[in-house]
GUDODREN-613788 format. One record per residue (C-alpha): z, y, x. Coordinates in steps of 0.001 Angstrom, whole numbers, padded with zeros to 6 digits, always signed. Example, Ala and Ser with C-alpha at 12.3 -4.5 7.8 and 13.67 -1.06 7.14 Angstrom:
! GUDODREN-613788
+007800-004500+012300;+007140-001060+013670;
This chain:
! GUDODREN-613788
+000099+000066+000034;-001020+003360+001523;+001026+005725-000569;+004718+004654-000605;+007080+006614-003189;+010758+006739-003503;+011023+005629-007214;+010839+001845-006676;+013410-000193-008464;+014011-003763-006935;+014950-006069-009616;+016868-009518-009591;+013864-011597-010334;+012957-015065-009248;+009255-015338-008383;+007625-018669-008441;+007274-020322-005242;+003749-021335-006050;+001972-018538-007597;+000113-018425-010779;-003784-018646-010783;-005693-015985-012676;-009191-016892-013350;-011837-014600-014619;-014956-016338-015676;-018079-013995-015611;-016218-010700-015799;-018359-007832-016525;-016531-004477-016372;-015464-003262-013070;-012219-001262-013951;-010982-004287-015844;-011351-006566-013023;-009776-003830-010485;-006721-003361-013003;-006306-007271-013000;-006464-007315-009171;-003570-004734-009155;-001621-006861-011449;-002194-009937-009237;-001104-007787-006256;+002008-006816-008331;+002905-010401-009275;+001793-012329-006300;-000681-014150-008421;-003937-015472-006910;-007184-014093-008362;-010202-016131-008986;-013691-014727-010042;-016281-017035-011444;-019919-015948-011043;-022106-014570-012149;-020296-011196-012049;-021428-008149-013975;-021067-006035-010925;-020955-005998-007129;-017765-006339-005395;-018402-003062-003475;-018527-001307-006826;-016694+002053-006501;-015238+001802-010008;-013791-001850-009112;-012288-000451-005758;-010915+002657-007658;-009205+000572-010354;-007770-001811-007804;-006891+001019-005418;-005474-000358-002218;-004696-003809-003238;-007836-005793-002393;-006579-006635+000944;-003365-008051-000515;-004892-010385-002996;-008030-011551-001067;-009838-012888-004285;-011649-016156-004205;-015304-016114-005424;-016732-019200-006971;-020392-019553-007648;-019817-021467-010860;-017346-022924-013133;-017907-026363-011809;-017272-025021-008203;-014101-023362-009237;-012837-026769-010897;-013882-028618-007695;-012219-026161-005326;-009096-025586-007103;-008574-028750-008956;-006162-027665-011521;-003296-030352-012374;-004251-031996-015773;-002268-029981-018483;-001463-027031-016303;-004677-025017-016953;-004470-022615-020004;-007574-020992-021384;-007443-017851-023775;-009647-017168-026619;-009449-015144-029692;-010462-018018-031521;-007391-020292-030727;-004949-021236-033280;-002323-022165-030434;-000075-019178-029338;+000249-018195-025678;+003874-017746-025923;+004520-021184-027404;+003460-022767-024065;+005699-024076-021234;+004434-022366-018170;+005148-023755-014634;+004694-022644-011071;+000984-022779-009825;-000360-022844-013552;-004115-021707-013944;-004714-019041-016425;-008192-018736-017431;-010061-015693-019297;-013536-015103-020271;-015949-012076-020041;-015319-008830-021975;-018066-009239-024451;-018360-013017-025055;-015133-014492-023981;-015057-017951-022389;-018331-020110-022701;-018234-022428-025650;-018905-025413-023318;-015856-024615-021314;-013693-024437-024579;-015237-027605-025892;-014121-029356-022703;-010560-028390-022934;-009671-028109-026647;-005883-028814-026266;-005580-026199-023451;-006882-023042-025354;-004311-020555-026416;-004464-016966-028116;-002506-013847-028316;-001475-012958-031977;-002912-009618-033124;-003781-007863-036287;-007590-008397-036724;-008537-005822-039496;-009208-003251-036896;-009998-004963-033648;-011683-008334-032762;-010043-008655-029481;-007866-007084-026776;-009048-005488-023611;-009198-008125-020763;-006864-006503-018519;-004183-005850-021345;-004532-009724-022344;-004180-010872-018637;-001118-008735-018273;+000432-009939-021543;+000059-013624-020434;+000960-013192-016743;+004121-011289-017482;+005168-013809-020194;+004544-016736-017880;+006518-015144-015199;+009227-014385-017595;+009552-017858-018598;+009444-019175-014916;+012108-016626-014068;+014556-017694-017032;+013810-021406-015869;+014801-020679-012330;+018035-019087-013391;+019079-022303-015340;+018721-024347-012140;
């Protein structure tokens, strides 16, 4: 971090020994990915980007949104969903996919250190083939849909990551 400031609180928080994996499949909007990169830096989560991307990694908007955090997170780029699965090999039952069409709530999932949290692109969500291949692993965030069809991608990722971290912290305190 290049710009230190004096208003930083240090909390009694138990971070998972094995970080969460945040996966963006075909992200399209540079500022969303930059915000998620910043979130990953703040939480120690690993960021995975599955191509094709809707932007170049040297995009100024992407860098601006992620500020000085790109070096801290070193995102992993995967040329395809299949290449991601081969490279990361999430443990059975430890990969959670998020979709507005899911009837299973994100906050009724038991999260564990190292879990893989998968989000789709801003305009289409996750490809249907991925959802169909993992029907029992799809979760959603409750929302009132009379005015909106979905949440902003970076907002959804933030909700899920901090909920998972809250659960992991609570479980660590019980040990």
